[in-house]
C-alpha positions, 0 to 999 in steps of 0.5 A: 405404496404406488398402484401401478406396474413395473415394466421389465425387459431382457436386452441383448448386449450387442444391439440393445434389442429387447428379447423379452418384455413384460409388465408386472404388478410388483415393485420388487423384482427378485421373484420376476427374474425366473418368469422373464428367463422362462418366457425368453426361452419359449420365445427363442424356441418358437423362433427356432433357436432351440430350447437351450439357447440361453445355456452358457450365455451371460446374464447381468442383473441388478441387486434387486434380483440377488436372491438364493433361489434365483442364483440356484436357478441360473446355475442349473440353467447353465447361465453365467450370471453376474448379480451383486448383493446390496452390500457389494460396493462396501466391499469394493476397495475403490470405495474404501474411503467413501466416508471421507466424502460425506457432508456430515460426520453423523451417519444415519441411525442404525438398528442399534439406536432403537430400543426394543420392547419385548413385551409389546413387540415394538421399537422406540426410535431416538426421538421417542416415537414407536415403530410397531410390528408390521409383518414377517417377511423373506428378503433375499437370503433371510427371514425376519420381522419388519417394524414401521413408524407412522408417517405423521410421526416422521413428517415433522421430526427434528431428527428426520435427516439422521433417520430417513435416507432421503427427503422422499422417504415418508416413514422409518422401517426396521428389518430384524433378521431372524433366519439365514438360509443356505448361502452357498450360491450367494457366497459364490456370487459375492466372491465372483462379483468381488473379483476385478473381472466381476466388477468390470463385467457388472459395470457394463450393465448400465450401458446396456439396459439403461439406454433402452429405458431412457429411449422409451421413457425420454424419447417415446415419452412412456414415463407412466402406463396409461391403461388399467389391468395387467393384459392392457398394460402388458400390451402397451409395454410390449408395443413400446419395446417393439417400436424400440426394436424396429428402430434398432433393427432398421439402424443396424440393417442400414449400417449392414451390421449383423 
């Protein structure tokens, strides 16, 4: 767990102007999309653009925002959304032979490689270590139980390379799904993303939003917040995005572009 804040930004595709920015004390973003859109709507209304300014516009977001409630909300708002689920690349025919390019023929351990002890409500990993029950959570369109191991167990484990996704991962977790929710909006979005047009549109996201964060982190050197408290951190984040916007507005004004 990192004690900190997550700076989010809503950016227009043409000029990379930040139209809404806010810092949240949450690492996960699935519950932050709606507050960002609602705040952007208020800003648009105050600017005289109307309360329905974002209706019939297109919004592209990453997989962290793929959640049934978000998709339903955007549909009700009349927004043309493109938000892929976490498994969308596995369905992409361009990645059909991805396994051929892996360095090792042995993949990571899956849930099937762990043995469940119903009486003690825990799992035993292939190395014989115990993953204890941690919490019951909702993730995207599912609810289920989360089990975690101890860092000390995984730190020097000889099977670490086959169990943890990267060298920075400190312990193994298992998510056991118990319930699926109404997946109508999710299924519709999966079908939309899986089309050739959907994949092409989503691919534009990287060139729209990432240069903004690259400018603020790399050129402006804001690679971490230096203040404490939601209000102070939020002001710092908004000031940096304002400076970014001033640069963009100056550039396009000089070029005579609207």
